[in-house]
N, C-alpha and C positions, 0 to 999 in steps of 0.2 A: 840381202843376197840371197838371189833368187833360184830356186831349185824345183823342180818338179819329177814327177815321174808317169809315163804313160807305159799303160797294161794293154803288151801285145797277147790278143788270144789265139795260138797257131794250131787249130785244131784239135781235135780230142781223140782219145781214146775210150774204148768199155770194157769195164770192171768188174768183175764181182765186188760187192758191195763190202761183203762179211771178209774178205783180204784187206782195205781198205781199214776198216771201223769193224775191229775183230773181238768178240763180247758187247757189244753195245746192250745197254741195259733198253732199250728202244725194240730190240729186235729177237733178243735170243725166249724159248720158250722158256715156261714159266707150269707154276701148278695153275694158274687162271688161261693162257696166254697157251693154251695145247699146240696149238698149229702156226704156221706161218709161212713164208713165200721169199726164197732168194730173190733177190732183184739185181739188174744190171746195172753200174754206173758209167754214166755220162761223166767224164775224165778230161776235164780242160784242161790243156796245155799251154803254160804261160810265159812268157820274157816280160819284162822288166826294163824299160829304158830309163835311166837317169840322166836328166839334164841339169848339170852343175857350173858355176862358172870356171872351177880348176878344171871340166875336162866330162867326156860324156861316157858313159857306162853303162853297159848290158847283164844282163844277172838272167844265165841260164837264154841256151839258142835252141831249144825245141825238137823236136824226130827228126831224122837225118832223112832228107829225101831219098837215100838209098833204103829206108828201111827193111824195104821186101824181098831186097838179099844180104843184108846182113842179119834180121833174125832167122837165122838157120834153123830154130826151135820150131817146128810146128805148133809147138804149145805155148811157145810165147806170143807168137804171132794169131792165135785165136783166143787166147786170154787177155791181150790186150790191144785188141787191133785197133790200127789210127787211120783213123779222116781226116785230110786237112779242113774240109767243111766250106763255106761259102766263103769265110774272109782269106783264105789260105793257109797256107807252109809257114814256116819259121822265115824261110828268105824269099818267102812272094811278100810278106809282113811286112819284113824289111825294103824291099822294092816298090811299094806303096808309099811309104814315108820316106823314100828317095834316100835309105841311108846305103853306104855299103858297108863293107868290114874295115875297111880303112879311116871311117869317119867315129870309131871308138878307142877311147882311150884307155877303157877299163874294159876286159870283161871276166864274170866272178860265176862259177860253178858250182851252183850249191853243193852236186856232188856230182857223181860219173852214172849216175843213169842215164841208162842211154835216150830216156823222154825229156832229158834235162842237160845233156852235154851230145845230141845227137851232129848238129853242124857245127861245132868246136872250128873243126879244122879248115873251116873259109875263114878263121882270124890268124891261120898260123903265119901267112906273109905280112899280114897287115900292121905294125905295128902294136899292136895294141897287147898292154900287157893282160896276163891269163889268171887268175886268181883262183888257187885252188888249195884246200885244206894239204897239209900235207901227210896228214893222215890219211886220207882219201887218194893220195896216187899213191901211196905207200900200199895199201891194202888193193887195188884195184891192180897194180902189175902184179902182185902173186894171187890172182883171185884163183880159184881152179873151175875150168870147163865142163862141168857135169850138172847134169839134172840130177841124176842120183850119185848119192855116196858109194864108195868102194862096199860100205856097212850096209846097201840098200835100204836106206834114206833115203826119202824124197827131201827134195829142197826147193824154196822159194826163195829167194831173197839174194843177198850180198853174195853170198857163196856159194853160188851156183852161175853158170854163164847167163843165165836169162838175163839179168839188168843192164847188163855190161857188155858192151861194144866195142872191142880194142879199137877199129878202125874211128868210133870217136874221138879218142882220147888220146891212143898211142906214140901224138908227135907231138904230146908235153914231155916227154921222157928223152934223154935226159934231165935237159935244163929248158926247155919253151915255156915251161908253167914259172910263176911265179907264188912260191908255197906260204901260205901262212899256218901258223899254229894256236894263233887263241885270238881272242877280241884286237881289232884293230880298226884306226878311225884311214882310210883310205886318202877321203877328200875331208875337207870341215862339215860337221854336221850328214857324214856317211860314215857308219860303220859295217863293216863286215863281222859277225856274229858268230861262235863257236857254240852248234849244237849238234854234240854228233849223238850217234843211236840208230836216223834210219839207217844209218851207212855210217863206215867209218870215222870219217872229216864233214857231217852234214855241218854246212853252214848256211847261216840267212843273212839278210842284209837291211840294216834300220838308218831307215832315211828321217832327217828333221823336215818339215816342212811349215816355212812361216804362218801358216792357217790353220792348217791342219794338225800340224803336230808332229808326232812320232809314228812313223810306219816304218812296219817290219814283215819283209815278204821273209817269210818260215817255211818255205819249202817244204819239204815232207817231215819236217818236224812235229810240224802242225798238218796232216795229209788234209784234211779236212773242217770245217766250222763242227761236225760232230766229235769230230778227235778233242775236240776244248770245251769240255765239261769236269764237272768238280765230281767225282773226281773224273780226272782226262781218261781217255778211252785208247787202248795202245791197235796195234796193226800186227799181223801177221808177217806182214811186209819188211819190219823192224828188224835190221841185224844183232844188233844188243838191246833188248830191252830196257835194260835197271839203267844204262848209257840215256839212254831215250827218254826214261822216266825223269831223271835228272835235268834232260833238256828242258821237259814241258816248265817244269818247275819253274826253270830259268827264265823262260818265256812270260810265266805267269806273274813273276818279282816284276819281270822287265814294263809288262802290260800296265799292274800295277801302279808300279811306281813312277811312269813318264807317261800315263792314261793314255796307252800306243793301240794304235789298231794294228792285227793283225792280220797278212792275208794269208789264205795255206795254200798249200802249193796245187791242189787241185781242184779246188770250190770256185765257183763265185760270189760267195758271200766273204764278207769284210767283218770282223769278229771286233768287237769294241770294247777295249783295255779295260774299263771300272765297271763289270757287270759281278753278278752275283746268280750262281744258278746255272739256268740254260744262258747264254750267250744270245746277246740283241747283237742281230747281222742287218748287212744293207748289201745293196747290188754293187759289185765294185765296177767304179767310173772308167770309163776309156780312159780319162787322163784328173789326175792329182795334182793342183798346181797351190 
């Protein structure tokens, strides 16, 4: 059975490194390291196409072409400025490959942040099954839309409007989405894996390839390769740190048990499963076969 993964880079955003990896031992000030400089992270946006005898699946849908109008809060547009880059946006990348929404049997939204679900509406009438965790959809529907709470506490993350644009996913309600609630094998050797914490219902996709073995598209549960340390390094962007920590440990167990390669949410490095200490990383290939 031939299964392959095509990795599509769909531009990038820029983000303060300390937001994505908060409290990294390599960055924090200590008695020895008394000065430091903040740095801006180039933050690639990925989608993954899985070719399978049972159908074609796409994981995540990049940033919407209408993001400049949709990102109404100036803070978010500035903090995560988007650039489609030389390869182009999500829609352009599909066109380059000769794909249209009708060519996909499955669409998996790892979570509903605007850089992962931005182009989901193009699949509305395509006939694809659109998979999203039921906790994610429920949480997004009830999210409050303010950067500052009533008690004047500044918010960043899933309880603010900043990460979510209803125009990206509102069409899923009430019955366009196919909701999942745990780990489920969608096609033989292709699993949607529940790894909440970054958002209410973050999921990853694990695929078993004939030659490379297991690969996990971990989405933002493993935000960067720098996240995958011993101990793990968390992020201020995670909605529920306790749930995220459990999910990170689940990913580590999977990696150790299945010698699994892990693709972080926003990094061009692939984490090798069975390693101690700092992980060994390789550049992601354009295509795994």
